[in-house]
N, C-alpha and C positions, 0 to 999 in steps of 0.2 A: 387394717382395718376393726372400726369401734364394733362393740358388741351387737349394737344396733342396725351397724349397716350387715353384716351378719347376717343377723335375724330378717331385712328386708331381703336380700339377696335369695336366702332359700325359698324363694315359693312353691319350686316341686312339691317339698316336705311336705306343706300344707294342701295339698290336692288329695282328693277324697279315696279310699283303700283302694275302690273297682279299677281308678285310673291308674294307680301305682302301681296296682298288681297287672294293668296290662302294659305297661312300661316296660315291667320287669319279664313278661310273657317275651317281648324282642329279641332279647340277651340272650346269649347262649348260657351254660348251666351256672359251668364255672363262673363266670363272668356276674350272675343272678345273684351266687351263691356271695360273692363280696360287697352286696351291698349291703348285707347285715352288719356289716364292720362300717356303717359311717353313722351311725347313732342309734338310740335305742327306737325312735322310729321305726328306722328301717328294719333293726331287728327284729320287732314286733312283724313288721310287712312281710319280713321271708317266713318267719315261722308259722304264716298263715296264709301264704302262699297255695293257691287250689291244684299245682302240678308238681308233681315230684318227678324228678326223672335222674335216674342215677346210671350210669353209665360207666363200666369199669375196664374202657378204653382210655377212657382219660385219666388212668392209672398205669394200667399194664401197657404201656406203646410200643412193647418190644416184645412179642410172642418169642423168638427164637435168641432172649436174653437166657445166661446158664439159670440154672436151677435155683440157686444161692439167691439170684438177683429176683427171679419172679416170684420166688417166698417173700422176701422183702416187699415187695411189689403188693401181693395179692393181701400181707399184711396191713400197709395203708388204704386198700380199700375196703375191709373188713372195720377197718375203727369210723374209716369216713361214713360208713351203713349206720354202725352204731351212734354218731355224731348226730346223724341224720334224723334217724328214730327217735332219738332222744330230746330234737331241739325243736322239730316240726310237728304242728298240729296237724292232726289226719284227718281229722272231722272235715267233711262235706268239700272233699276231694273232686275235681275234675277230672284229673287223669294220673295214673301213679305210673310209669315206667322204669325197669330194670332191667341191665343188659350186663351180660359176662362174658368172657373170653370163652374158647370153647372149650365142652366138657372135660376135657383131658386136663384141665386145669382149674378146675372148679375143689371147693373144698366143700365140708361137710359143716364148718359156721359161715360161708356165704347164704347154702339153704337151710340153715337156721333163720339169720338173722331175714331174708324172704319169706320165711313164713309169719315170720312177726309180723314185717311190712303187710304182706297181704289182709293178717287178722283185721291189723286197724284198720288198713285200708276201706275192706269191703265194712267192717261194722260202722264205718264212718260214711258211707254211703258212697263211694267211690262211681263215677259213670262211665270212666275208660281204662281198659289194663291192657298195659301193652308186654309182655315177660318175653323175655329172649335169651335162654341158655344156649344157643349156637348162631353165633355172630358171620363170621366171615364163611360163605359157602366153597372156599378154597381151601380150607380147613377144616371139614366137618369132622368131628368124632363119629365115627358110628360104633355106637355098642348097642351090638344085634341081645344081647343078655338084658339092658337098660340098667346093669347093676351100680349104675354113679348118674343116671338121670334125676334131675329133678324132678320129684314126684308134687303133682299139683294139689293141694290142700284140698281137702274136701267145703270149707268154706266157700270156697268160687261158685261153687253149683248150690250147693244150699239156703246162701244168704246174699247171694250177687241180683236181688231181685231189683237194684239202680242200673247195674249193670247197662250199657248201651253200645257199648263197643269191647272187643275181646279179642287182642291178639296175642296169640300162643306160638311159641318157638322153641325147639329141640329138649320138650318135657315129656314126660310120662301121664297122658290123661288116662286115669279109672273111673268112668262115671258111671255113678250108681243109677236105681231107678228111680230116683229122686232129686230133682233137675227143678229149680228155679231161677229162672230167667226170664222172666216176665217180658223187658222191655227192651232184650238184645236185637238188636239190629244189625251188627258187623261181626261176622263169626270169620278170623282167619288164624288156620292153624298151617306152621309149616313145620316140617323135620320133625313131627313129633310122636310120638311112641303112641297106639291109637287103634283098638280093634276095629270089628268092623260092628260090633253090637255097641260098643261106647256110645263110635261118633253115629247110632242110628238115634240112640238114648239121649244124646245131648243137642242134637237137634230137634226131635220132637219136642225136650222142652225148652226149647224156646220158640216159643210159639209165630211170636215178629221179625223175625232174621229175614230181613230184605237183602245182603251181598255175604254172601257167605266164600270162602276160599281155600281149596285143600290141596296142598301140595308137600310133594315128597313125602307121604307119610306110607313108608315101605311097609307095612304090617296089614295094611289094606287089601282083600282079597277080591270080597262081595261086598259093594254098597247097593243099599238099597234103599230110598227112602222114598216120602211123600213129604207136601207143603205147600201150604197156600198163599205162603208172601214171599216166599225168595224171588225176587226178580233178578238177582246177576248172579252167578257162578262161574266158577273158575276153578278149575281140576288140573292135574298135571303132576309127571313125576313118579310117580306110585309105581313103581317095578312090578309089583307081583300083584296090579290088582290085573282081574280074567273077569270081572262083568260088572256094570256098571247101568243099574234101573232105576230112574228116577221118575216120578211124577210131579213133573209143576209146574201147572195150570196159568200160573201169570209170569213164568219166565221171559222177560226180554233178550238179557246176552248172555252167550254161553261159549266158555273159550275151553279149549279143552287140549292138551299137551302130554301128547302119550309118552312112554321110559323108551328110551333111544340107548344102541350102543354101539362101539365102533367093532367091528370083526377084528380078522387078522389083517385083513388087506387094506383094512381102512374104511369102508364102505361104511354105513349108518346101517343100522339093523330098525328097521320103526315100528310101534306098537300094531299088533293086530285087533287091539280092541273092535266089536264092532257097534261102530256110534251110531249104527241106525236104530239098533234097539235100546240105545242108552237114554235117551228123552222120544218118548212118545209123540204123538200127533199136539200141536201146543201152537197156536194163533197166534199170540202174545210176541213171539219171540221173534226179532228185528237186529239184532246182531249175532252172529257167530264165525269163531275162529277158532280153529284147526291145525296143529300141529306135527309135528311128529308120526303123522298117521300113514297106514296101509292097505288100503279098500279098491275090491273089486268095482269096474262103473256103478252096474246095479245098484250098488249096498252103498255108493254115493248120491246115485236118483233116489233111493226110497229115501235117504236119508234129508234131503230135499225137497222131497214132499213133505216132511213132516212139519215145514214150515211155511204154510202159504203167506205169510205178512213179513219173510225173510228182508231185509233191506240191506243189509250190510255185511260182507264175506272176508274171509282171509285164511290164505290154505300159509301152510309154510314148510316145507319140505315135507309134505305130501306125496307117495305116493298113488296115483288111482291106473290100474291096472284099464286094457281094453280102451274103448272110446268114448272118455267120458264129456256129458253133456251139463251144462251148466245153463240151466231155465230160471225162470221165479217171475211173476208179474209183476211183483214190487222191487225188487233188486236193483239198487242205484248203485252201489258203489262193490265193486268186485279187485281186490290184491290178491297174488300169488307170489310166493316169492320161494324159488330153489324148490319149487316143486317138479316130479318127475310123471309126463306120460307118454304113455309107449309109441303114440301115434300123433294124433292131432289133438287138439281139444273144440269141440262144439261150443257156441254161446249163443243161446234163443234166448237170453232175457231181454226184449226187445225195450223194456224201459231204463236199463241198463243205463247209467250216465255218466260213469268215470272207470276204466281196466287202469290198475297198476301190475305190469308182468316182469316179474325179474329170475333170470333162469341163469345158473351158473355150470350146468351140464351141458347135452348135446338137448336143444331147444327143443320143443313140441313146433308143429307146424301150424299156423296161422291160415283161415282159410277167410278171403273177403268178410266181413262182419259187415251188416244192417240194421241198425240199430240207431232209429230215429233221434234219439232223445239221449244218445251219448256225444258229450261236452269234453269226454279229457281221456286220450288217451296214453298210455307211457310204456313203452317195450325196450328192456335192458336185460341184454346179456343176449347173445347165440340165439334171438329166436328168431326161427325159421319161416319170413313171410317172404311172398313173393314180392316183384315190383307189379306186378298185376293185381295182386292181390291187397299191397297196401293201396294203391290209388284206388282202388273197386271200395278199398272202405272208407276212404276220404270222402269219395263220394258222396256215400250211400247213407256217409252219417251226418246229414244236414247243419245239426247243432255244434257239428264238433268244434272246440275254441283253444284246447290245448293239443298239441304231440308233441312227444318228445320218442327220439329215437336212439339206441345206444348201444354199440357192437351188434349191428345188428346185421350176421356177416354174409346174407343171402344180396341182399339188397344193389342195384350195380344201376340201376337207371330211376330215380326219384320222379316221383313228376305227383305234384299235391295240389289240385286242385279241390276248392274249398271255399264257401262262399262266407264263411262263418270265422275260418281259424285266427287267432289272433296271436298264437304266440306258438313258436316252431324252434324245437329243438333236435339237431342232428349232429351225434355226438363219434365218433370217431368209427364207423361204417365204415371200414377197409376195405371194400369193393366195387365203392360208389366211383362212378366215373363220369357222371352227368347230371345236373338238377333241372329241373324247373316246379316255377311256384306259380301258381296263377291264384293267390288269396288279397281280393281288395283290401281285406279288414286286416290285414298284417300289421300287427303293432310292435314285435320280440322277435328277430328270428340271431337264433348262434349256432354257429356249425363249427366245431373242431375237427379235422380230420386232414387227408393229403390237399394240396390243390388239384382244383378239379376244373370241369366246363360248367359252368351256369348257361346255358342256353336261353333261360325266360325268364324275369323273375317283373313280377307282374303284382304290387301290392299297397300297402295304404302307403300316403306321403307323410305318415306319424310314423315310418317305419325307425327304429332302434336296430340297427344290425352291430353285430360281433363276429368278427369271420376271425379264427384262429386254423391258421396254416400250419403244419404240423409235417418234419419230414417222416414219414412212417416205417417202420419196419420194413418193409418190403419194398421200399425206394431208394434209388440211389442218390446222391447229391447232385454228379449231372447228369441229369438223365434228358429224355427227346421232350418235356413239355416245353410251349412254344413259350418264346420271352412276353410276349404281347398277355399272358392269359390273367394276370394282376391287372392289366392297365382293362381286359375287355370285362372283371369282375367287378372293378369300379362303376365301367359305361353301365351295367344292369342294373346298378343298384341306386344311384347318381340320380334318375327322376323321380324318386317315392321317397328315399333315406330321408330321416331328419337328421340322422347321426348316426355314422358310421367309425367303428372300431376296430381295426385292423393288427392282427399277431401274426407275426411271421418268423419262422424258425428258422425259415431254410436258407439259399445260399443265391435264390435267384433274381434278390434287385438289382444284381451288376449289372444284367441286361436292358434293363429297362429305360426307356432313352429320357431320361430327367431335364434335356435342354427346355429353358422356358419359349414361351412363345409369343407372340402379341396377339393374337384374337383369340376370342371368347368363346368357346364351342361347350356349350353342359354337356356333354355325353366324353368332353375328354377327360384325362386321368388329373390333368394337371388343375383342372377346376372342381371337377369332386372335390381333390384336397381342398380347393383356397375356401370351397363352399358349405361343404360337409364333415370334412376331414375335424373331429373333435379329442382321440386320443389315439397315442403310438404309444407301444410297447417291442423292447427292441431283446433280443436276448441272445448270448453267446456272443456280444461286441469282440470283435479284432479290433474295429478300429481303423480298417483297410481304405485305402481309397477310396473306393465304390462306398462303402457304408457312413465314409465319413462328408460324400457329394451328396448321399441319399436323407443322411439327418439335416445336412446346409438347406438340400429343396424344401424340407419339409417346415423348417423353420423359416425359411422365407416364404415360403406359399401358404402355408397352412394359417390361415385369417381365425378360422374360430376354434382352432387347439387350444386347448387347457391345461391336458397336463402332456407329458411325455417322461417313458421310465426308460432307462435303456441298464443292461445286465453284461457287466465288462464279464467278457469270457475270463474264466481263472487262472490268472499267470502270476506266480512269484517276481518277475524279472521286474524292479522297479523302473530301472530306465528303459524299458516297452512303454511303461507309461506315461512316465516324464514326456519320452521322445512324443508321445501324441498328446500331449497336454492333460492328460487325464490324472494326474498325482496329486491336482490341487481340489 
């Protein structure tokens, strides 16, 4: 190729700098750095690239290597830092990120070079700093005396007037009385050594903070501050924290995760910090998330009363004694995961639209809900709700659109009567014996569990049904279920279903009469198969006479069949496969 052709073909290099910088920003750091070897033009672009991202894990990728190998890798990383410091222009930086391996592997040389980078970046008006000296949380090096911690230089606080975002992890912060961070909007501190006073000084010296995150800062004991710009606050895992007093008048999002430990029996002991006193009355808060908290019901009620405009609430592994009551005129979404309630839960948020409840312990008792705006209800895991309460809840929630029930062990006779319900999932509710569905707008129904009786099914004529019958642990392969059970189920759904997917893991197919008929009966399973069956999955296929007869019947009769999946039961006998024609 001639030189003129090369010049014509390299049109990318002729693009303006800001466009090429955008292209470089889309590449991983190690590949972006290699662009500097393409030409002098690209070398100049790389040296002026407004993002510096230095990650020691790109060099030290095996923390379990022997000491000699780690020392060699660390020397390479230090050389990388020195080379970057000498070749990069650190003026007008958008972002500087330095990430090192856990503190037990740090050295004074790395700290010294980090100081140089910070000094140049701060004086070059950097906007975003992300410094991590504690990488993998599973490899945390806890240094109580902080003798080997990286001490954040004062230049960050004194001259960081252009900083908009500051993320600090695994270092020591000693904030003096002079803090000059007038533009800072996001502050994140994780696993840092900082005192109560230094934290208060740092926050008060940053008048425009909107988002604040404080996690695993184990020297904090009493946190008290006020701020008029903070809209989002996340705090958690501070094991010595005893008191939290905040005055945040425009706070919209509050997430608190208590410190937890496992006792000798393996049970979780959660934080007893008085959350109700943490934040006073706040009319702007619309999202609340609490994890690993223990409180009595009165404290919980007082906490909710502080937030009259709360719209979304999430509780995870919280323990609330007595009889908790969830109320709130504006509460619309409620999520509860693995919480412990001693008796039952009283929900009186009449404008609630969605409930998502997951329980892995002894489930609480749900009484019938009467929520006229509820559109989604999900109950997962040993939730104690009776047949009557479920039927009452569905009936008295006129706007209910989606209902999911999984492992609800008390339910036996499910009755769903709902004019608006469109999505229904019932998964492994082991005690269910009978099912009645009266939902004229139901579009999707999925059932996973034992073969049972559907005494009634009235749905939309656009229904998509997925029926996954499994042999449950409490059942035996040869029980007394009527051979016509599947035929009856197909009859129930064939009137309305647009499509039916049937998955059967049991051995009852052999009892179904599969002989063809000349007459056409819309309720006959043969005609259900012909007009509605679009997918078949067969598991643990043994290719016995009955199973082969079923496959031939489906292939012959199911005119709308799109897919058939057959999983052969694990056999190493090749002669067995060849005998049944399965080896091809």
